[in-house]
C-alpha positions as CSV (number, residue, x, y, z in Angstrom):
1,M,84.8,171.3,61.0
2,E,88.5,170.5,61.1
3,E,89.5,166.8,60.9
4,P,91.4,165.5,64.0
5,N,95.1,164.8,63.6
6,I,95.3,161.0,63.5
7,V,98.5,159.1,62.9
8,S,97.7,156.3,60.5
9,I,100.8,154.5,59.2
10,G,101.9,150.9,58.6
11,V,104.9,148.8,57.7
12,D,105.4,145.4,56.0
13,I,107.2,142.9,58.2
14,N,108.8,139.6,57.2
15,A,107.4,137.7,60.1
16,S,104.2,135.9,61.2
17,P,101.4,137.8,62.8
18,S,102.0,135.7,66.0
19,K,105.6,136.8,66.2
20,I,104.6,140.5,65.7
21,W,102.0,140.1,68.4
22,E,104.6,138.6,70.7
23,V,106.9,141.6,70.2
24,I,104.1,144.1,70.8
25,T,102.7,142.4,73.9
26,S,105.7,140.7,75.6
27,K,107.4,142.2,78.7
28,D,110.7,141.1,77.1
29,Y,110.4,143.8,74.5
30,A,108.4,146.5,76.4
31,K,111.4,148.7,77.4
32,E,113.1,148.4,74.0
33,L,109.9,149.5,72.3
34,G,109.2,152.2,74.9
35,R,112.5,153.8,74.2
36,E,111.1,154.9,70.9
37,F,108.8,157.3,72.8
38,D,111.2,158.3,75.5
39,K,114.5,156.8,76.9
40,N,112.7,155.7,80.1
41,A,109.3,154.8,78.8
42,F,107.6,151.4,78.7
43,V,104.1,149.9,78.7
44,E,102.7,147.3,81.1
45,S,99.5,145.2,80.5
46,E,98.1,141.8,80.7
47,W,97.0,142.3,77.1
48,K,93.5,140.9,77.7
49,L,90.1,142.5,76.7
50,G,89.2,145.0,79.4
51,S,92.6,145.1,81.1
52,D,94.5,148.3,81.8
53,V,97.5,149.4,79.7
54,H,99.9,151.5,81.8
55,F,102.3,153.9,80.1
56,K,105.1,154.4,82.6
57,Y,108.6,155.9,83.0
58,E,111.3,154.0,84.8
59,P,111.7,153.2,87.5
60,D,108.0,153.0,88.0
61,R,106.2,156.3,87.4
62,L,102.7,156.0,86.0
63,V,102.1,158.6,83.2
64,N,98.7,157.4,82.0
65,T,96.4,154.4,81.8
66,G,94.1,153.2,79.0
67,T,91.8,150.2,78.7
68,I,91.9,147.5,76.0
69,G,88.5,148.0,74.3
70,K,89.0,145.6,71.5
71,L,91.3,142.6,71.2
72,I,91.6,139.8,68.6
73,Q,94.6,137.6,69.2
74,S,97.4,138.2,66.6
75,E,95.2,140.7,64.7
76,L,94.0,143.7,66.6
77,I,94.5,145.7,69.8
78,Q,92.5,148.9,70.6
79,V,93.5,150.9,73.7
80,D,91.1,153.6,74.7
81,Y,92.2,156.6,76.8
82,D,90.1,159.3,78.5
83,F,92.2,162.3,79.7
84,S,89.6,164.2,81.7
85,G,87.1,164.1,78.9
86,F,89.6,164.1,76.0
87,K,89.2,160.8,74.2
88,Y,92.4,159.3,72.6
89,V,92.6,155.9,70.8
90,E,95.5,153.6,69.7
91,K,94.8,150.7,67.4
92,Y,97.3,148.2,66.4
93,A,96.3,146.0,63.4
94,I,98.2,143.0,62.0
95,D,97.2,141.8,58.5
96,Q,98.7,138.6,56.9
97,G,99.7,139.2,53.3
98,S,100.9,136.6,50.8
99,S,104.6,136.8,51.9
100,T,104.7,139.4,54.7
101,A,102.4,140.7,57.4
102,K,101.5,144.4,57.7
103,L,101.4,146.2,61.0
104,S,99.3,149.4,61.0
105,I,99.0,151.9,63.8
106,Y,96.1,154.4,64.2
107,A,96.6,156.8,67.0
108,G,95.0,160.1,68.0
109,P,93.7,162.6,67.9
110,Y,96.8,164.8,68.5
111,T,97.0,168.5,68.8
112,A,100.2,170.6,68.6
113,D,102.6,167.7,68.6
114,F,101.1,165.9,65.6
115,E,104.1,166.0,63.3
116,A,106.5,164.8,66.1
117,Q,104.1,162.0,66.9
118,K,104.2,160.8,63.3
119,V,108.0,160.5,63.6
120,V,107.8,158.7,66.9
121,W,105.2,156.2,65.6
122,R,107.3,155.5,62.5
123,N,110.3,154.8,64.7
124,W,108.2,152.5,66.9
125,L,107.0,150.6,63.8
126,S,110.6,150.3,62.6
127,K,111.7,148.9,65.9
128,V,108.8,146.3,65.9
129,K,109.9,145.3,62.4
130,E,113.5,144.9,63.5
131,L,112.7,142.8,66.5
132,S,110.1,140.7,64.7
133,E,112.4,139.9,61.8
134,Q,115.3,138.7,64.1
């Protein structure tokens, strides 16, 4: 059986977990982070356990919706998607190190666009790092 294509990458960030959390979950950064996926993309959510996460394109076109299945403030967000029976998960984990924090992303499974998704997620992590370290 073939292993699913999961993006699993991380980046060290010179910022507190609470600052990284703010960048990921604040409406103030949603469109800037969304542009790493597409120039008109952004995410909307209340960022509470059980709440919806809407992936949209401007001005207000809904692309898909997931649900926050796990949430630990300033540590972990898991968004679960079900695309007509196809299960997809995104996990954002923040770990405090001795001098930096590490933000890791786990997303998938992907099919034909796996390599492109790795690039997009690396770019997204770099943007979170840039915004968190300001």
